[in-house]
N, C-alpha and C positions, 0 to 999 in steps of 0.2 A: 823274447819273454824268458824270464828266469825260471829254470826248472828246480823245484824243491824236492822232487821225489828221488830217493836213492835208487840205485840199480835194483830192480825187482828180481827175486830169485825165481826166474822162469826156467825151471829145470827141463832137462831134455825129455823127461817123461811126458810133458805137456804137449810136445810137438806133434804127437800122434793122437792126441785127444781131440775128437771132433768139435767139442764145445770150445776149446781154446782156439782151434782153427777158425771157427765162426767169429769169435771175438777179435782175433787178429785182422780178419777181413773188414770187420766193422771199424776198427781203429784206423785202418788204412784208407777208408772210404773218404770221398770229398767232404762230407758233412763233418768229419772229425779233424781234418787236416788243419783247420784254422783255429782249433782250440786244443792246445797242449794240455790244459787242465782237465778237460772232459776225457781226453784220450787216456791220460795217465790214471785218472780215477777209474775208468772202466777196466783197464788192464790190472790195476792193483786189486780191486774187489774181486775180480775173476780169479786171479792167481791165488788169493787167500782162500776163496771158496773151494776151488778145485784141489787145494792141498789140505783140505779138512780144517781150515782155520776160520770158518765163517763166524764162529762165536766171538772172534776178536774184532770183527768189523763194527766198531762203535763210532759214533759221531766224533768223539774225542780222538780216537785212533786215526781216522781218516784226516781230520783237520791237522793233526800233528805230523803225520807221515807224508800225506800227499800234498798238503798246502803249506807246510812249513810253519805251522802255528807254534808259538812258544809253549814250553812245558806247563805253564800256569794258565793257559788259555781256557776260557769257559764257553762251552757250546751254548749256554743259556744267553750269553751276551753277544755271541757272534753266530749269525745264522748262515754263514757262507757255505758251509757243507750242505745244509738242507737245500739251499738255492741251487747249488751245482748238481746235486742228485736229482732235483726236480727237472733241471735242464737236460740231464743225461737221459731221464725217462723219455722225455719228448723227442730227443735226438734219436733214440733207439726206435721209437715208433716211426719216425720219418725214414730211417734206414730200411725197415722192413716194408714200408709202403712204396719204396722206390727201388734203389739198386739192389736191395736185399730181398726182393720179392720171391726169388726162386730158392732161397735158403730152406733147407730141410729142418733146421732148428731155429726157434725163435727165442731171443733173450729178453727177459723182462726183469724189472726191479719192482717188486710189490711195494705199494705205499706203506710207509711206516717201517720199512726194512732197507738195509744197505746190501743185502745178499742177492746176487743175480740168480734168476731161475731160468732153466733151459727147458723148452717144451717142443716136442716134435710136432710138426705141422700135421702129420697123419695120425698121431697117437697122443695120449694124455700123459706120457711119461715125463716126469720132471726130475731135476737134480739141482738142489735138494728137493725132496718130494713134498709138494705143496699143491693142493687143489687150486686151480686158477681158472678164470673165465677165458673163453675163446679169444683169440687175437682179434677177431672181427669186432666183438663187443668192446674190447679195449680201445681199438682204433676209433670206434664210434664215440666212446667216452672222451677220447682226446679231442674230438671235434667240438665237444661241449664244455671244454675245460674253462673257457673264459667266464661264462656266467656263474659257474659253481665256485670258482676262485673268488669272484666278486662277492658272492653271497657269504662266503666264509669271512672275508675281510670287512665288508661294508655293512656293519650291523644296522646302521641307520637307514640303509636303502634296500633291505632284503625284500620287502613286499613289492617295491617298485621293480627290482630286477627280476623277480619271479615271473612277472608278466612281460615286462618290456623286452628282455633279451630273447625270450622265446618268440615273441611276436616279430622282433627284428630279424631273427634267423629265418622264420617262415615266410615273411612277406617281403623283406628287403633283399634277400639272397638272390632272387631272380632279377632284381633291378640293379644290383651293384655291378659296376663295370668289371671286366676281366682284369684290367690293370688300373691301379689307383691313379688319380689325376695329380699333376704337379701342384703343390710341393710335397704332397703325401707320398708320391712315388719315390722320393728320396729316403723315406724311412720304412716303407713297405716294399721289400724286394725279394728276389729269389735266392739271394746269397746269405741273408742274415735273418735271424729271428728279430722280432720287434717287441721291445719291452716297455710297457706303460708303467710309470712310477707315479702313483696317486699321492695326493697330499696327506699329511698327518694332522688332522684337525686338533687332536689332543696337544700336539706340540705348540700350535698357535695359542690354545687356551692356557697352557703352562707358561708361555712367555708373558702373557698378560697378568696371570696370577703372581708370577715372580718378579714382574717388571724388569725382565732381562731380555736384551735384544736377541740373544741366542746366536749360534753359528753352527756350521757343519762340524767344526772341531768339537763343540760341546755335544752335539748330537751323536757323535761316534764314541764318546767316552764311556767307559764301563759303568759309571755311576749315573748315566742318563737313564730314566728321567727323574730319578729321586733327587738329583741335585737341584731341580727346579721347584721342589716343594718347599715352601717357606719353613724356616726353623720352628716357628711357633704356630701350630695349627690346632684350633679348638678340637676337643675330643669328638664333638658331633660332626665335624667336617672331615675327619680322618677317612671314613669310608668313601666319601665323594672324591677326595684327593687321590686315594689309591685307585679308584675307578678311572679317573682322568689320566693318571700316569701309566696304568697298566693296559688299558684297552686300546684297540686299534680301530679308529674311526676315520672315515674320509667324508668329503662333502658330496651333496647331490650334484653340484656343478661338475665335479670330476667324473661322476658316473655318467652324466649326460654327454660330456665330451668324449669319454671313452667309447660309448656306444656309437655316437655319430661318426667318429673317425674310423672305428673298426668296420663299420658298414661300408666305408669307402675303400677298404683294403683290397677289394676284389678277390683274386685267386689266392691272396696271401693271408686271408683271415685266420686260417688255422695255424699260422706261424706267429700268432700274437700271444703274449703272456702278460699277466698283470702282477705288479708287486706293490706292496705297501712300502712307503718311504723308509720305515724303520727296519725293513727286512733285507736291505741290500747293503753291500760294502763296496769299497773302491775297486777291488779287483774284479767285481762283477761287470764293470764297464768295459772290459775287454771282450765281451761276448755279445755281439749284435748291436742293432740300432736301438736308441732309447727315445722315448717321449716323456718328458717331465711335465707334470701338471701342477700348477700353483706357484705362488711367489716364494721367495726365500723365507718369509714369515710362517709358511705352512709346509713347505717342502725345501728343507735346507740344501738339498743336492743342487738346486738351481744356482746357489752361490758359486759353484765351480765355474760357471760360464759368464758371470757378470762382468768380468774384466774385458771381455771381448765386445760388450754391447755399448751402444751409445745411450740408451734409455735404461737408467738404473733406479731400482726401487730405493726410496729413502723414507724414514719416519722419525718422528721426535720421540717423546716418551712413549714407551710401548703401551698400546691400548688406550692412550689418552687423546688421540686425535687421528685425522685421516692420514693415509700414506700418499706418496706421490712418486711419479717418475721424473727424475732429474734428466734434463736434456743436456748432455755434456758438450755438444757442438751444435747450437741452434742454427738452423738455416733460415733464410729470410721468410718471414711470416710465421715462424714457429715460436712457441713459448719456451721459457727456460725451465719450466716445471709444469707438470700436469697433475692436478690434485684429484683424487678419487673420492668415493663415498666414505663417510665417517665410519660407518659400520655396515656389514652386510645385512640385507633385508630392508634398507631404507631406499628412498627414491632419490634419483639424481643421476649424475654422470659418473661413470667409472671407466678405467682404462686397463688395457692389457697389452703386453709386448709379446709378439710372436717372433721367435728367432730360430733360424736353421743354421747350425754351426757344425764344423767337422770335428770328429774325434780322431785327430791325425795319428796318434800312437797306434791305433788299431784299424785304421781305414774304414771307420764306420761313421754314422751320422747321428746328430743329436737335434731333436726338435723340442723347444721350450715354449710352453703356453702359460704365461704368468699374468694373472690379473691382480690388481691392487686388492680387490675383494673377490668373493666367489662369483659375483655377477660378471666381473671382468674376465675371469677364466672361462666361464661358460660362453661368454660372447666370443672369445677367441676360437673356441671349438665351432660355434655356429658360423663364424666367418669362413673358416676353412672348409666347412661342409657345403657352402653356397657357391655354385659355379660362377655366378655373377661377381661375387666378392673375390674369388680367386683370379678372375680376369682383371678386376680392378687392381689387385696386388701386382700382377705382371706389368700392367701399365704404369703403376707408380714406381716400379723398379726399372722401367725402360726396356721391358722384355716384350717383344711383339707376339711370340707364341711360346708354347711349352718348350723350355730349354732342353737341349740335347746333352749338355754337360752340367756339371755341378754349379749351382748358383747359391752362394751363402748370403743370407739377408736377415734383417729384422724389420718389423713393422709395428708401429704403435697404433692401437685400435681404440676408438672411443665407442661406448655404448650408453644408451639411456635406459635406466632400470626403474621399474615400478614394482614395489612390494617384493623385492628379491629376485625379480625376473628381468633379464635383458630383453629388450624388444626392438633394438635397431643397432646396427654396427656400421662404422665408417672408418676409413683410413685417415689418420692424422698426419703421419709421416712414415717414410720408408727409407731404408739405408741398405746398400750392398755392403757386405763384409768381405774385405779383400785380404 
């Protein structure tokens, strides 16, 4: 991995500083050895703070100095610093919950700040001095991070999450297996964090309004999403267009899948984080396993993996007709294309492709659940949550029992939907990815 950070001025006077010694032990721990970005970020913000330069720790400064952003980079358009600092907070909690349990100093990064705070386990002394909650309450809060992140992101599902996630944690925790079943065991493990990336409903709406197919390249441009707003918009429509372009909404289907699969993560539930599709960048993929929800039409990140798949989403004029999965290599008895619902919320058949693929550059795993419509995506989650369907998947792939080594695959799933709800799932075709 390329290092962007110049040699940090770690002066000799820091060598005897107990705070610096703690941070060096953290940076050398197993949890930080696989992430040069998080390691250098921690060392950089600590060195600046201990040398009295905490006021210089802005998002722009960190992005430019630690991550090699160009001089004209805009933190408003690039959230990678915020994403990495969020990951660093979680990684620090993990350190002090495990190998760092005996440390006399605890390191925290308060929300909304990039300045590390040091707190004695036996006293409330901090440097810089900031009143903080006890580490026990912070660890407890970390255990509840998933539903609260969702509530912040998923405005359309707030009421549902407020009840459902609490119920899930209270009632399903005792039922969940200690270890997740295959194939979920490939994305929930002890060595990596698992990142869910939920679909961007607004992106799908903007594609229809602009009659543009869209692409990941468009999605990552600085002028997105304004470039999807038609040049001539009636005055009375301006506020609506601004809301669609600026808000962050996902689908009920993604929330349902997220909860179902997280409940099967077993002992690794607390290693799960949730991201809105618009809030990640390419370099984030070097950190942990990823589960992408939605098709390329609502989650452009899925386009990264389409070339490896046999079943690929296709559509005609955007928003004018149903989408379909094209079967690149039909086997006997298979169709050349599988057409889904015309629009979400209607009755009929929809399809989803479930794909488990490697992320070879970083030794991690990608799971994609893409439905032609929301019903298909929700059906893919229901399928993986059902032990009978998981057994049917193994049989379709020619696997007699849960595999002991990596098995990469994709499976096309059909569901029958009524009034926006999938009520049955079945395998149409399955492929090993070699």
